[in-house]
C-alpha positions as CSV (number, residue, x, y, z in Angstrom):
1,M,113.0,26.8,89.8
2,P,116.0,28.7,88.4
3,D,118.8,29.7,90.8
4,S,118.8,33.4,91.6
5,I,122.5,33.6,90.8
6,M,121.5,33.4,87.1
7,Y,120.1,36.9,87.3
8,Q,123.1,38.5,89.1
9,E,125.2,40.9,87.0
10,D,128.8,41.2,88.2
11,A,130.1,43.0,85.1
12,Y,129.7,43.3,81.3
13,V,132.3,42.7,78.7
14,V,132.0,45.4,76.1
15,L,133.2,45.0,72.5
16,E,133.9,47.8,70.0
17,P,135.6,47.6,66.6
18,D,139.4,48.0,66.7
19,Q,139.3,48.2,70.5
20,P,140.3,45.7,73.2
21,E,137.5,44.2,75.2
22,V,136.6,46.2,78.3
23,F,134.9,45.1,81.5
24,L,132.4,47.6,82.9
25,S,130.1,47.6,85.9
26,P,126.4,47.8,85.2
27,E,126.5,51.5,86.2
28,E,129.4,52.2,83.8
29,L,127.7,50.5,80.9
30,L,124.5,52.4,81.6
31,E,126.4,55.6,81.6
32,K,128.2,54.7,78.3
33,L,124.8,53.9,76.6
34,E,123.3,57.1,77.9
35,N,126.2,59.1,76.4
36,I,125.8,57.3,73.1
37,L,122.0,57.9,73.0
38,R,122.4,61.5,74.1
39,D,124.5,62.2,71.0
40,R,122.1,60.5,68.6
41,E,119.2,62.1,66.7
42,D,118.0,58.9,65.0
43,I,117.0,56.9,68.0
44,P,115.5,53.4,67.2
45,R,111.7,53.3,67.2
46,D,111.4,50.9,70.2
47,L,113.4,53.4,72.4
48,K,111.2,56.4,71.5
49,R,108.5,55.3,73.8
50,F,110.7,56.2,76.8
51,S,110.7,59.8,77.9
52,T,114.3,60.0,79.2
53,V,117.7,59.0,78.0
54,G,118.2,57.1,81.2
55,E,115.1,55.0,80.6
56,Q,116.1,54.4,77.0
57,A,119.6,53.2,78.0
58,K,118.3,50.9,80.8
59,Y,115.9,49.3,78.4
60,L,118.6,48.9,75.8
61,M,121.0,47.4,78.3
62,E,118.4,44.9,79.6
63,S,116.8,43.9,76.3
64,S,119.7,43.9,73.8
65,C,123.3,43.0,73.5
66,E,124.3,45.1,70.5
67,F,123.7,48.7,69.2
68,D,124.7,50.2,65.9
69,V,126.5,53.4,66.7
70,A,127.3,54.4,63.1
71,P,127.7,52.7,59.8
72,G,130.2,49.9,60.4
73,Q,130.5,50.8,64.0
74,Y,128.8,48.9,66.8
75,L,128.8,48.3,70.5
76,Q,128.2,44.8,71.9
77,W,127.9,43.9,75.6
78,Y,127.5,40.6,77.4
79,V,126.9,39.9,81.1
80,V,129.8,38.1,82.8
81,R,130.2,36.8,86.4
82,L,133.6,37.3,87.8
83,E,135.0,34.7,90.2
84,K,137.5,35.6,92.9
């Protein structure tokens, strides 16, 4: 049986073109994705089944690790565990 620690999310490392990597909490990443989706008119088909931007962002955060923001622009995120 897998250890439950494998499903814990301490933070996400977020990568964007021409930007340094940034560490965000799950809440901060969710907010960033919501803001990106809110400004988009061409939402991917798999996200259209959700009725709110919050649901779309949560699904995207949990099921993907990359989102095309614009031609040549992307957002990537990966779960990381921070040790003290």
